[in-house]
DSSP file (Angstrom, degrees, kcal/mol; ACC not computed):
  #  RESIDUE AA STRUCTURE BP1 BP2  ACC     N-H-->O    O-->H-N    N-H-->O    O-->H-N    TCO  KAPPA ALPHA  PHI   PSI    X-CA   Y-CA   Z-CA
    1    1 A M              0   0    0      0, 0.0     3,-0.1     0, 0.0     2,-0.1   0.000 360.0 360.0 360.0 135.9   -0.1    0.0    0.1
    2    2 A G        -     0   0    0      1,-0.1     2,-0.2    25,-0.1    26,-0.1  -0.226 360.0 -69.8 -82.6-179.8    1.4    3.5   -1.0
    3    3 A K        -     0   0    0     -2,-0.1    26,-2.3    24,-0.0     2,-0.4  -0.529  45.9-150.3 -76.4 143.9    1.3    6.6    1.2
    4    4 A R  E     -a   29   0A   0     24,-0.2     2,-0.5    -2,-0.2    26,-0.2  -0.936   8.4-166.6-119.1 135.7   -1.9    8.4    2.0
    5    5 A L  E     -a   30   0A   0     24,-2.9    26,-2.5    -2,-0.4     2,-0.6  -0.995   3.3-167.0-127.8 128.1   -2.5   12.1    2.8
    6    6 A I  E     -a   31   0A   0     -2,-0.5     2,-0.6    24,-0.2    26,-0.2  -0.950   5.5-161.8-114.2 116.5   -5.7   13.3    4.2
    7    7 A I  E     -a   32   0A   0     24,-3.4    26,-3.3    -2,-0.6     2,-0.7  -0.867   7.5-148.2-101.6 127.3   -6.4   17.0    4.2
    8    8 A I  E     +a   33   0A   0     -2,-0.6    26,-0.2    24,-0.2    24,-0.1  -0.846  66.8  33.5 -99.2 111.3   -9.0   18.4    6.5
    9    9 A G        -     0   0    0     24,-3.1    25,-0.2    -2,-0.7    24,-0.1   0.325  58.4-144.3 109.7 123.6  -10.7   21.5    5.0
   10   10 A G        +     0   0    0     28,-0.2    30,-3.3     4,-0.1    24,-0.1   0.051  61.1 114.8-104.5  25.9  -11.6   22.3    1.5
   11   11 A G  S    S-     0   0    0     28,-0.2    29,-0.1     1,-0.0    28,-0.0   0.058  93.0 -65.1 -76.5-162.0  -11.0   26.1    1.6
   12   12 A A  S  > S+     0   0    0      1,-0.2     4,-0.9     2,-0.2     5,-0.1   0.826 134.8  49.6 -59.5 -33.4   -8.4   27.8   -0.4
   13   13 A A  H  > S+     0   0    0      2,-0.2     4,-2.3     1,-0.1     3,-0.3   0.938 100.3  62.9 -73.2 -46.1   -5.5   26.1    1.6
   14   14 A G  H  > S+     0   0    0      1,-0.3     4,-1.9     2,-0.2    -2,-0.2   0.888 108.6  37.8 -48.4 -57.3   -6.7   22.5    1.3
   15   15 A P  H  > S+     0   0    0      0, 0.0     4,-2.1     0, 0.0    -1,-0.3   0.822 114.8  57.0 -73.0 -30.3   -6.6   22.0   -2.5
   16   16 A S  H  X S+     0   0    0     -4,-0.9     4,-1.9    -3,-0.3    -2,-0.2   0.874 108.9  45.8 -64.5 -35.5   -3.4   24.1   -2.7
   17   17 A V  H  X S+     0   0    0     -4,-2.3     4,-2.5     2,-0.2    -1,-0.2   0.897 112.2  50.5 -69.9 -39.4   -1.7   21.8   -0.3
   18   18 A A  H  X S+     0   0    0     -4,-1.9     4,-2.2    -5,-0.2    -2,-0.2   0.849 109.1  51.8 -64.5 -37.2   -3.1   18.8   -2.2
   19   19 A A  H  X S+     0   0    0     -4,-2.1     4,-2.3     2,-0.2     5,-0.2   0.937 113.4  44.8 -68.9 -51.0   -1.7   20.3   -5.5
   20   20 A E  H  X S+     0   0    0     -4,-1.9     4,-2.0     1,-0.2    -2,-0.2   0.918 111.9  52.1 -58.8 -44.5    1.8   20.7   -3.9
   21   21 A A  H  X S+     0   0    0     -4,-2.5     4,-2.2     1,-0.2    -1,-0.2   0.907 107.8  51.3 -65.1 -41.8    1.7   17.3   -2.4
   22   22 A R  H  < S+     0   0    0     -4,-2.2    -1,-0.2     1,-0.2    -2,-0.2   0.933 110.2  50.1 -60.9 -47.0    0.9   15.8   -5.8
   23   23 A R  H  < S+     0   0    0     -4,-2.3    -1,-0.2     1,-0.2    -2,-0.2   0.878 113.5  45.4 -56.9 -41.0    3.9   17.6   -7.5
   24   24 A R  H  < S+     0   0    0     -4,-2.0    -1,-0.2     1,-0.3    -2,-0.2   0.824 133.8  12.3 -69.9 -34.1    6.2   16.4   -4.8
   25   25 A D    ><  -     0   0    0     -4,-2.2     3,-1.9    -5,-0.2    -1,-0.3  -0.733  59.6-173.2-147.9  93.3    4.9   12.8   -4.9
   26   26 A P  T 3  S+     0   0    0      0, 0.0    -4,-0.1     0, 0.0    -1,-0.1   0.636  83.1  64.0 -68.1  -9.4    2.7   11.8   -7.7
   27   27 A S  T 3  S+     0   0    0      2,-0.1   -25,-0.1    -5,-0.1    -5,-0.1   0.490  74.5 118.0 -85.5  -4.1    2.1    8.4   -6.1
   28   28 A L    <   -     0   0    0     -3,-1.9     2,-0.7    -7,-0.2   -24,-0.2  -0.314  64.7-134.8 -67.3 148.6    0.3    9.7   -3.0
   29   29 A D  E     -a    4   0A   0    -26,-2.3   -24,-2.9     2,-0.0     2,-0.4  -0.921  34.5-166.8-102.8 109.9   -3.2    8.7   -2.5
   30   30 A I  E     -a    5   0A   0     -2,-0.7     2,-0.4   -26,-0.2   -24,-0.2  -0.868  13.2-179.4-118.9 134.2   -4.6   12.2   -1.5
   31   31 A N  E     -a    6   0A   0    -26,-2.5   -24,-3.4    -2,-0.4     2,-0.5  -0.997  10.9-157.6-124.8 127.8   -8.1   12.8    0.1
   32   32 A V  E     -a    7   0A   0     -2,-0.4     2,-0.5   -26,-0.2   -24,-0.2  -0.950   8.4-159.1-109.8 127.7   -9.7   16.3    1.1
   33   33 A L  E     +a    8   0A   0    -26,-3.3   -24,-3.1    -2,-0.5     2,-0.4  -0.915  14.9 171.5-105.0 116.5  -12.3   16.3    3.6
   34   34 A E        -     0   0    0     -2,-0.5    -2,-0.0   -25,-0.2     5,-0.0  -0.995  23.0-161.5-134.2 134.7  -14.7   19.3    3.8
   35   35 A A  S    S+     0   0    0     -2,-0.4    -1,-0.1     3,-0.0   -27,-0.0   0.654  72.0  79.1 -82.2 -23.1  -17.9   19.5    6.0
   36   36 A G  S    S-     0   0    0      2,-0.2    -2,-0.1     1,-0.1   -27,-0.0  -0.103  92.1-107.9 -88.9-176.7  -19.4   22.3    4.1
   37   37 A E  S    S+     0   0    0      2,-0.0     2,-0.3    -2,-0.0    -1,-0.1   0.760  96.3  55.6 -84.6 -27.3  -21.3   22.2    0.8
   38   38 A F        -     0   0    0      0, 0.0     2,-0.4     0, 0.0    -2,-0.2  -0.784  59.2-162.8-114.8 151.6  -18.5   23.8   -1.5
   39   39 A V        -     0   0    0     -2,-0.3     2,-0.2   -30,-0.1   -28,-0.2  -0.987  21.5-130.6-129.5 139.0  -14.9   22.9   -2.0
   40   40 A S        +     0   0    0    -30,-3.3     2,-0.3    -2,-0.4     0, 0.0  -0.624  32.4 179.6 -87.0 152.6  -12.4   25.5   -3.5
   41   41 A Y        -     0   0    0     -2,-0.2     2,-0.5   -26,-0.1   -29,-0.0  -0.996  26.9-130.6-153.8 156.2  -10.3   24.4   -6.4
   42   42 A I              0   0    0     -2,-0.3    -2,-0.0     1,-0.1     0, 0.0  -0.895 360.0 360.0-106.6 133.5   -7.7   25.5   -8.8
   43   43 A S              0   0    0     -2,-0.5    -1,-0.1     0, 0.0     0, 0.0   0.440 360.0 360.0-112.9 360.0   -8.0   24.9  -12.5
């Protein structure tokens, strides 16, 4: 099993951290958890 990263919070910082983590290690299994209705994202 590979490495997993769980990010709590889908505001501006959450997806930014996910994108940086993906650049540093493309094999990561990344999950972003957000309690609210909307998640911020970068296109």
